[in-house]
C-alpha positions as a Markdown table, in Angstrom:
| # | Residue | x | y | z |
|---|---|---|---|---|
| 1 | Unk | 92.8 | 127.7 | 119.8 |
| 2 | Unk | 91.6 | 124.4 | 120.6 |
| 3 | Unk | 93.0 | 121.0 | 119.0 |
| 4 | Unk | 90.6 | 119.1 | 117.1 |
| 5 | Unk | 89.9 | 116.0 | 117.5 |
| 6 | Unk | 92.2 | 115.0 | 114.3 |
| 7 | Unk | 95.5 | 117.2 | 115.5 |
| 8 | Unk | 97.8 | 116.1 | 118.0 |
| 9 | Unk | 100.0 | 113.6 | 120.0 |
| 10 | Unk | 98.4 | 109.8 | 119.9 |
| 11 | Unk | 99.5 | 108.8 | 123.4 |
| 12 | Unk | 99.6 | 105.1 | 121.9 |
| 13 | Unk | 101.1 | 103.8 | 125.3 |
| 14 | Unk | 97.4 | 104.0 | 126.4 |
| 15 | Unk | 95.9 | 101.8 | 123.5 |
| 16 | Unk | 94.5 | 98.5 | 123.9 |
| 17 | Unk | 96.0 | 95.8 | 121.8 |
| 18 | Unk | 94.0 | 93.8 | 119.6 |
| 19 | Unk | 94.7 | 90.5 | 118.2 |
| 20 | Unk | 94.0 | 88.2 | 114.8 |
| 21 | Unk | 95.2 | 84.7 | 116.1 |
| 22 | Unk | 94.2 | 83.6 | 112.1 |
| 23 | Unk | 96.6 | 86.0 | 110.8 |
| 24 | Unk | 99.4 | 85.4 | 113.7 |
| 25 | Unk | 99.4 | 89.2 | 115.0 |
| 26 | Unk | 98.3 | 91.5 | 117.6 |
| 27 | Unk | 97.4 | 95.4 | 116.8 |
| 28 | Unk | 97.0 | 98.8 | 118.0 |
| 29 | Unk | 94.5 | 100.9 | 116.3 |
| 30 | Unk | 96.5 | 104.5 | 116.3 |
| 31 | Unk | 94.4 | 106.8 | 114.1 |
| 32 | Unk | 91.0 | 105.4 | 113.2 |
| 33 | Unk | 88.1 | 107.1 | 111.1 |
| 34 | Unk | 86.2 | 107.1 | 114.0 |
| 35 | Unk | 88.7 | 109.1 | 116.2 |
| 36 | Unk | 90.7 | 111.2 | 113.7 |
| 37 | Unk | 88.2 | 111.2 | 110.5 |
| 38 | Unk | 88.1 | 109.6 | 107.0 |
| 39 | Unk | 90.9 | 110.4 | 105.1 |
| 40 | Unk | 93.6 | 108.0 | 106.9 |
| 41 | Unk | 94.4 | 105.4 | 109.2 |
| 42 | Unk | 97.3 | 103.9 | 111.2 |
| 43 | Unk | 97.6 | 100.7 | 112.9 |
| 44 | Unk | 100.8 | 99.4 | 114.6 |
| 45 | Unk | 101.2 | 95.5 | 114.0 |
| 46 | Unk | 103.6 | 93.0 | 115.9 |
| 47 | Unk | 103.5 | 89.7 | 113.7 |
| 48 | Unk | 105.3 | 86.1 | 114.3 |
| 49 | Unk | 104.4 | 84.4 | 111.0 |
| 50 | Unk | 101.7 | 84.2 | 107.8 |
| 51 | Unk | 99.3 | 87.1 | 107.2 |
| 52 | Unk | 96.4 | 85.4 | 104.7 |
| 53 | Unk | 95.8 | 86.7 | 101.7 |
| 54 | Unk | 93.6 | 89.6 | 101.3 |
| 55 | Unk | 92.8 | 93.0 | 98.8 |
| 56 | Unk | 91.0 | 95.8 | 99.9 |
| 57 | Unk | 89.3 | 97.8 | 97.1 |
| 58 | Unk | 88.7 | 100.7 | 99.8 |
| 59 | Unk | 91.9 | 102.2 | 100.1 |
| 60 | Unk | 95.6 | 102.3 | 98.8 |
| 61 | Unk | 97.9 | 100.7 | 101.6 |
| 62 | Unk | 101.5 | 101.5 | 103.0 |
| 63 | Unk | 103.5 | 99.4 | 105.2 |
| 64 | Unk | 106.3 | 100.8 | 107.7 |
| 65 | Unk | 108.7 | 97.9 | 108.6 |
| 66 | Unk | 109.7 | 99.1 | 112.1 |
| 67 | Unk | 111.5 | 95.4 | 112.8 |
| 68 | Unk | 112.1 | 92.2 | 111.3 |
| 69 | Unk | 112.0 | 90.7 | 107.9 |
| 70 | Unk | 109.1 | 90.2 | 105.6 |
| 71 | Unk | 108.4 | 88.5 | 102.1 |
| 72 | Unk | 105.6 | 90.1 | 100.7 |
| 73 | Unk | 103.6 | 88.5 | 97.8 |
| 74 | Unk | 102.0 | 91.2 | 95.3 |
| 75 | Unk | 100.3 | 90.1 | 92.1 |
| 76 | Unk | 102.8 | 87.2 | 91.8 |
| 77 | Unk | 105.6 | 89.1 | 92.4 |
| 78 | Unk | 107.5 | 88.6 | 96.0 |
| 79 | Unk | 109.7 | 91.3 | 97.4 |
| 80 | Unk | 111.8 | 91.1 | 100.9 |
| 81 | Unk | 111.3 | 93.9 | 103.1 |
| 82 | Unk | 113.1 | 94.8 | 106.5 |
| 83 | Unk | 113.6 | 97.6 | 108.3 |
| 84 | Unk | 113.0 | 101.1 | 107.0 |
| 85 | Unk | 111.6 | 99.7 | 104.2 |
| 86 | Unk | 108.4 | 100.9 | 102.8 |
| 87 | Unk | 106.0 | 98.9 | 101.0 |
| 88 | Unk | 103.0 | 100.2 | 98.6 |
| 89 | Unk | 99.7 | 98.1 | 97.8 |
| 90 | Unk | 97.4 | 99.7 | 95.3 |
| 91 | Unk | 93.7 | 99.5 | 96.0 |
| 92 | Unk | 92.4 | 96.1 | 94.6 |
| 93 | Unk | 95.5 | 94.4 | 94.6 |
| 94 | Unk | 95.3 | 90.8 | 96.5 |
| 95 | Unk | 98.8 | 89.9 | 98.6 |
| 96 | Unk | 99.7 | 88.9 | 101.5 |
| 97 | Unk | 103.2 | 88.4 | 103.8 |
| 98 | Unk | 105.1 | 86.6 | 105.9 |
| 99 | Unk | 107.7 | 87.3 | 109.0 |
| 100 | Unk | 108.5 | 88.4 | 112.1 |
| 101 | Unk | 108.5 | 92.0 | 113.3 |
| 102 | Unk | 106.9 | 95.1 | 113.7 |
| 103 | Unk | 105.2 | 97.5 | 111.4 |
| 104 | Unk | 102.8 | 100.1 | 110.5 |
| 105 | Unk | 100.3 | 99.8 | 108.1 |
| 106 | Unk | 98.8 | 102.9 | 106.7 |
| 107 | Unk | 95.1 | 103.4 | 104.9 |
| 108 | Unk | 94.0 | 106.1 | 102.7 |
| 109 | Unk | 91.3 | 106.5 | 102.9 |
| 110 | Unk | 91.2 | 105.6 | 106.5 |
| 111 | Unk | 90.4 | 101.7 | 107.1 |
| 112 | Unk | 86.4 | 100.5 | 108.1 |
| 113 | Unk | 85.5 | 97.3 | 109.1 |
| 114 | Unk | 84.9 | 95.4 | 106.6 |
| 115 | Unk | 87.5 | 96.6 | 104.0 |
| 116 | Unk | 89.7 | 93.4 | 103.4 |
| 117 | Unk | 88.3 | 90.4 | 101.6 |
| 118 | Unk | 90.1 | 87.3 | 102.2 |
| 119 | Unk | 90.8 | 85.0 | 99.5 |
| 120 | Unk | 88.5 | 82.7 | 100.8 |
| 121 | Unk | 85.8 | 85.4 | 100.3 |
| 122 | Unk | 84.9 | 86.5 | 104.0 |
| 123 | Unk | 85.3 | 90.5 | 104.6 |
| 124 | Unk | 86.8 | 91.3 | 107.6 |
């Protein structure tokens, strides 16, 4: 039985890094809607600094901290996060965060370009 493109191991070492200088990060898109279907996306991120405030009305979002320490600001509340912590962001909630480390960001349904709306009104 052949494996569908939605199933199997993701060889992240073969994927290229992209960067977002405004957010002080670089990332690898491990699972995308284009390559793995519309249900979920997963991105590996390395950051050193502050991520601009944003929201997405398209999906819920989960951050899984691999290493480092972070401070998340969500709806006026502040949460500290470190290795092995999980932070959930509900669809439509504005948030920002800062820190240095690595994390996975998981979107359900999958992230699409233009889903992120930043506090300056720009969609990315």
